[in-house]
C-alpha positions in Angstrom: 0.0 0.0 0.0 1.4 3.4 -0.9 2.4 5.5 2.1 0.5 8.5 0.8 -2.9 6.6 1.0 -2.6 6.0 4.7 -5.3 7.9 6.8 -3.4 10.0 9.3 -6.5 11.3 11.2 -6.6 10.0 14.8 -9.3 7.5 15.8 -12.5 8.9 17.5 -11.1 7.9 20.9 -8.1 10.1 20.6 -9.7 13.0 18.9 -9.4 16.3 20.9 -11.9 19.1 20.8 -11.5 22.5 22.5 -8.8 22.7 25.1 -9.6 22.2 28.8 -9.0 25.8 29.6 -11.5 26.8 26.9 -14.1 24.4 28.3 -13.5 25.8 31.9 -13.9 29.4 30.7 -17.1 28.5 28.8 -18.7 26.6 31.7 -17.7 29.3 34.2 -19.2 32.0 32.0 -22.4 30.0 31.6 -22.7 29.3 35.3 -22.1 33.0 36.1 -24.7 34.0 33.6 -27.3 31.6 35.0 -26.6 32.8 38.6 -27.0 36.4 37.6 -30.1 35.7 35.6 -31.7 33.7 38.4 -30.9 36.4 40.9 -32.2 39.3 38.9 -35.0 37.7 36.9 -35.8 34.4 38.8 -35.6 32.4 35.6 -35.1 29.1 37.4 -37.7 29.6 40.1 -40.6 28.0 38.1 -38.4 25.1 37.1 -37.3 24.6 40.7 -40.9 24.7 41.8 -42.0 22.2 39.2 -39.2 19.8 40.2 -39.9 20.1 43.9 -43.6 19.4 43.2 -42.8 16.4 41.0 -40.3 15.0 43.4 -42.4 15.5 46.6 -44.4 12.3 46.3 -41.2 10.4 45.7 -39.5 11.9 48.7 -42.6 11.1 50.9 -42.6 7.5 49.6 -38.9 7.0 50.4 -39.3 8.6 53.8 -42.3 6.4 54.7 -40.3 3.4 56.0 -38.0 5.7 58.0 -40.9 7.6 59.6 -42.7 4.3 60.4 -39.6 2.9 62.1 -39.1 6.2 64.0 -42.7 6.2 65.1 -42.5 2.6 66.3 -39.4 3.4 68.3 -41.0 6.5 69.8 -44.1 4.6 70.6 -42.2 1.9 72.5 -40.1 4.5 74.3 -43.1 6.6 75.1 -45.0 3.6 76.4 -42.2 2.6 78.8 -41.9 6.2 79.9 -45.7 6.5 80.5 -45.7 3.3 82.6 -42.7 4.5 84.7 -44.3 7.9 85.1 -47.6 6.3 86.2 -45.9 4.2 88.8 -44.0 7.2 90.1 -47.2 9.2 90.2 -49.0 6.5 92.2 -46.2 6.4 94.7 -46.2 10.2 95.1 -50.0 10.2 95.4 -49.9 7.6 98.1 -47.2 9.6 99.9 -49.1 12.9 99.6 -52.4 11.5 100.9 -51.4 12.2 104.5 -50.1 15.7 103.6 -53.4 16.5 101.9 -55.4 15.5 105.0 -53.1 17.6 107.2 -53.5 20.6 104.8 -57.3 20.3 105.0 -57.2 20.3 108.8 -54.9 23.3 108.8 -57.2 25.2 106.4 -60.2 24.5 108.5 -58.2 25.6 111.7 -57.1 28.8 109.9 -60.7 29.7 109.0 -61.8 29.1 112.6 -59.0 31.3 114.0 -59.7 34.1 111.5 -63.4 34.0 112.5 -62.4 34.0 116.2 -60.0 36.9 115.8 -62.3 38.7 113.3 -59.6 39.0 110.7 -60.2 39.9 107.1 -60.7 36.9 104.8 -57.8 36.1 102.4 -57.8 37.8 99.0 -59.0 35.9 96.0 -56.9 36.6 92.9 -58.5 36.3 89.4 -56.2 35.0 86.7 -56.3 35.4 82.9 -54.6 32.9 80.6 -52.4 34.5 77.9 -49.9 33.4 75.3 -46.6 35.1 74.5 -46.6 36.4 71.0 -43.1 37.7 70.6 -40.2 39.3 72.4 -39.7 43.1 72.3 -37.2 44.3 69.6 -35.5 46.6 72.1 -32.0 45.1 72.7 -31.6 47.1 76.0 -34.7 45.7 77.7 -36.3 42.4 78.5 -39.9 42.6 77.5 -42.5 40.3 75.8 -45.9 40.9 74.3 -48.9 38.8 75.1 -52.2 38.3 73.3 -54.5 39.7 75.9 -55.2 43.4 76.5 -57.7 45.9 77.9 -60.6 44.2 76.0 -59.9 41.0 78.0 -59.6 42.8 81.4 -55.8 43.2 81.5 -54.7 46.3 83.3 -51.3 47.9 83.6 -49.4 46.8 86.7 -50.9 43.2 86.7 -48.4 40.5 87.7 -47.6 37.8 85.2 -46.7 34.3 86.4 -46.0 30.8 85.1 -46.2 27.4 86.7 -42.7 28.0 88.2 -43.1 31.5 89.6 -43.2 35.2 88.8 -42.3 36.2 85.2 -42.8 39.9 85.3 -45.4 42.7 85.3 -47.6 44.3 82.7 -46.3 47.8 82.0 -48.3 48.7 79.0 -51.8 47.5 78.1 -53.2 47.9 74.6 -56.7 47.1 73.4 -55.8 43.6 72.2 -52.3 43.0 73.6 -50.1 44.0 76.5 -46.4 44.5 77.1 -44.8 42.6 80.0 -41.6 43.7 81.6 -39.7 40.7 82.8 -38.1 40.4 86.2 -34.7 40.2 84.6 -35.1 43.7 83.0 -32.7 46.3 84.5 -35.6 48.5 85.5 -37.7 45.8 87.1 -38.2 45.5 90.9 -40.3 43.3 93.2 -40.5 43.1 97.0 -39.5 39.7 98.3 -39.5 37.8 101.5 -36.7 35.4 102.6 -38.4 32.2 103.5 -35.6 31.2 105.9 -35.2 34.4 107.9 -38.6 36.1 107.1 -36.6 39.3 106.2 -38.1 41.6 103.7 -36.1 43.1 100.9 -36.4 44.0 97.2 -35.1 42.1 94.1 -34.0 44.1 91.1 -33.0 43.1 87.6 -29.3 42.8 87.1 -27.3 44.6 84.5 -26.5 41.4 82.7 -30.2 40.8 81.9 -30.2 37.1 82.9 -30.3 37.3 86.7 -31.6 39.3 89.7 -29.8 40.9 92.6 -30.7 42.0 96.1 -29.6 45.7 96.5 -29.0 47.7 99.6 -28.4 44.7 101.8 -25.9 45.2 104.7 -22.6 43.4 104.5 -23.5 41.3 107.5 -27.0 40.5 106.4 -28.2 37.0 107.1 -28.4 35.8 103.5 -27.1 32.4 102.4 -26.7 30.6 99.1 -29.8 28.6 98.4 -32.3 30.9 100.2 -35.7 30.9 98.5 -37.3 34.3 98.0 -41.0 34.7 97.5 -43.3 37.8 97.0 -44.1 39.5 100.3 -47.3 41.1 99.1 -46.7 44.4 100.7 -46.6 46.4 97.5 -50.3 45.9 96.6 -49.4 44.3 93.3 -48.0 40.8 93.7 -50.0 38.3 95.8 -47.9 36.9 98.7 -46.2 33.5 98.5 -45.2 33.4 94.8 -41.7 32.0 94.1 -39.4 34.8 92.7 -35.8 33.7 92.9 -33.1 31.7 94.8 -29.8 33.1 96.1 -26.9 31.7 94.0 -24.0 33.9 95.2 -23.2 36.3 98.0 -20.1 38.6 97.9 -19.2 40.5 101.0 -16.6 43.2 100.7 -14.7 44.6 103.7 -14.4 48.1 102.1 -18.1 48.3 101.3 -21.1 48.5 103.6 -23.3 46.5 101.3 -23.2 43.0 100.1 -23.6 42.0 96.4 -26.2 39.2 96.3 -27.0 37.5 93.0 -30.2 35.6 92.4 -31.4 33.1 89.8 -35.1 33.6 88.8 -37.4 30.7 89.8 -39.2 30.9 86.5 -36.9 31.3 83.5 -38.5 33.8 81.1 -36.8 32.2 78.1 -39.0 29.6 76.3 -42.2 30.5 78.2 -45.2 30.2 75.9 -48.2 30.3 78.2 -48.6 32.6 81.2 -51.2 33.7 83.7 -52.0 37.4 84.3 -53.2 38.1 87.8 -55.3 41.0 89.0 -53.3 43.4 91.2 -54.2 42.7 94.9 -54.4 46.5 95.4 -57.7 46.5 93.5 -59.2 44.3 96.3 -57.8 46.2 99.2 -60.0 48.7 101.0 -59.4 52.4 100.1 -57.1 54.4 102.3 -58.9 56.6 104.8 -58.8 60.2 104.0 -57.0 62.4 106.7 -59.4 64.1 109.1 -59.2 67.9 109.5 -57.5 67.5 112.9 -54.8 65.3 111.5 -54.3 67.7 108.6 -53.9 70.7 111.0 -51.5 68.7 113.1 -49.4 67.8 110.1 -49.4 71.4 109.0 -48.3 72.7 112.4 -45.5 70.1 112.6 -44.3 71.1 109.2 -44.4 74.8 110.2 -42.4 74.2 113.4 -39.8 72.2 111.5 -39.4 75.0 109.0 -39.0 77.5 111.8 -36.3 75.4 113.5 -34.5 75.1 110.2 -34.6 78.9 109.7 -33.2 79.5 113.2 -30.3 77.2 112.5 
């Protein structure tokens, strides 16, 4: 065979098209064009929606065995947990039967003593169930908004509690919603009673926003870590006996006359979904007696004498 008749073209397997650099540049330009077009004109949004709609039944079908297995495992675990919880509840119920009987006797004795001493009956507090809608957008305060307002009987100053204790206080009431200032807010304050020593004080929101502190307590005050603080009820807002906080740290400085006492709130405001709004107990208290003319004259004369003494000095 003559050499000139030989086909010198490479076979299809060895044929080379555009260079790799050219392909990379072309694909990069196409990808960039598609990204810009999708961002500006949303060209691929209908296609993406169609693919998602078409693949949804397939995805659900493939996930069915996994969900069935997970439900079976959860059912078995939940059944065991329910049986264990029922057994524990029965034991607790049996142990509390004696305490319930004693509480009934104490309540009856308390009523007899109040009748004997002619004391005023205990205050009844009305509660309104509410749900937390969202947290306030102010980064310098701790406030939440609930779905109850003036139309539902919510008034400014009403205490807000959860199953664990005091959450805060209604500071603004709108027609269909209300703003609640949490106890951990830097401007919040609540009078408390130390259950161990029966000493009254006031708890304030700490600067950190996650804790409380007892202010203006003497350096030698009888306060210990673990003391439980409840509402004292002397402010006419919070009913007495509601859990507020527990002492977690006490710092006593020699060069300072006051101790720094940090508290952990009994009810964590984070994650609370449902709350109760209580009517202020001040609405049920009898009105303050107006001063008589004699008392007013005595107060005026004492003020005048004090002013004369100050002028002489």
